[in-house]
matplotlib code that plots the C-alpha trace (Angstrom):
import matplotlib.pyplot as plt

x = [-4.5, -7.4, -7.4, -10.5, -12.7, -10.5, -13.5, -14.3, -13.2, -11.5, -13.9, -13.3, -16.7, -15.2, -12.0, -12.4, -8.7, -5.8, -4.2, -7.3, -7.5, -3.9, -4.5, -7.5, -5.6, -2.7, -5.1, -6.8, -3.5, -2.1, -5.3, -4.3, -1.1, 1.2, 3.8, 3.0, 5.2, 4.5, 6.4, 4.8, 6.5, 7.0, 8.6, 10.9, 12.3, 13.2, 14.9, 14.0, 11.2, 12.8, 16.0, 14.1, 12.1, 15.3, 16.9, 13.7, 13.4, 17.0, 16.9, 13.5, 14.7, 17.7, 15.5, 13.0, 15.8, 17.4, 14.1, 12.1, 11.6, 10.9, 13.3, 12.4, 12.2, 12.9]
y = [2.6, 0.6, -0.1, 0.6, -2.2, -4.1, -4.6, -0.8, 0.8, 4.2, 7.1, 9.1, 11.0, 14.2, 13.8, 16.2, 16.7, 14.4, 15.5, 14.6, 11.2, 10.5, 11.7, 9.4, 6.4, 7.1, 7.3, 4.1, 2.2, 3.7, 2.7, -0.9, -0.6, 0.2, 3.0, 5.4, 8.1, 10.0, 12.8, 14.7, 15.4, 19.0, 17.9, 15.5, 18.5, 16.3, 13.5, 10.1, 8.6, 5.1, 6.4, 7.9, 4.6, 2.6, 4.7, 4.8, 1.0, 0.5, 2.9, 1.7, -1.9, -1.0, 0.9, -2.0, -4.5, -2.2, -1.5, -4.7, -7.0, -9.9, -11.9, -11.4, -14.5, -14.5]
z = [64.5, 63.2, 59.5, 57.4, 56.0, 53.5, 51.2, 51.1, 47.8, 47.6, 47.6, 44.5, 44.6, 46.0, 44.1, 41.2, 40.4, 39.7, 42.9, 44.9, 43.3, 44.2, 47.7, 48.1, 46.7, 49.1, 52.1, 51.0, 50.7, 53.9, 55.8, 55.0, 56.9, 54.0, 53.9, 51.0, 49.5, 46.3, 44.7, 41.8, 38.5, 39.7, 43.0, 41.1, 39.2, 36.2, 38.2, 36.8, 39.1, 38.7, 40.2, 43.2, 43.6, 43.7, 46.4, 48.4, 48.3, 49.3, 52.2, 53.4, 53.3, 55.5, 57.9, 58.2, 58.8, 61.5, 63.3, 62.9, 65.8, 63.5, 61.3, 57.7, 55.6, 51.9]

ax = plt.figure().add_subplot(projection="3d")
ax.plot(x, y, z, "-o")
ax.set_aspect("equal")
plt.show()
């Protein structure tokens, strides 16, 4: 999948709500080859976002290590 122009900025012109701004930013980051996941405050149901981030990072790192063809250097 081709990535968008790295110099192109996110397009917030049509984003008239906070949700639309977040979606545009996610699209912009994803188009640069990054994995992007966002849970809203409502979706978190009172769970501390830092706890969720910690688990996501841990599980994602394990998945990357298990599925990567390349040796990761520290």
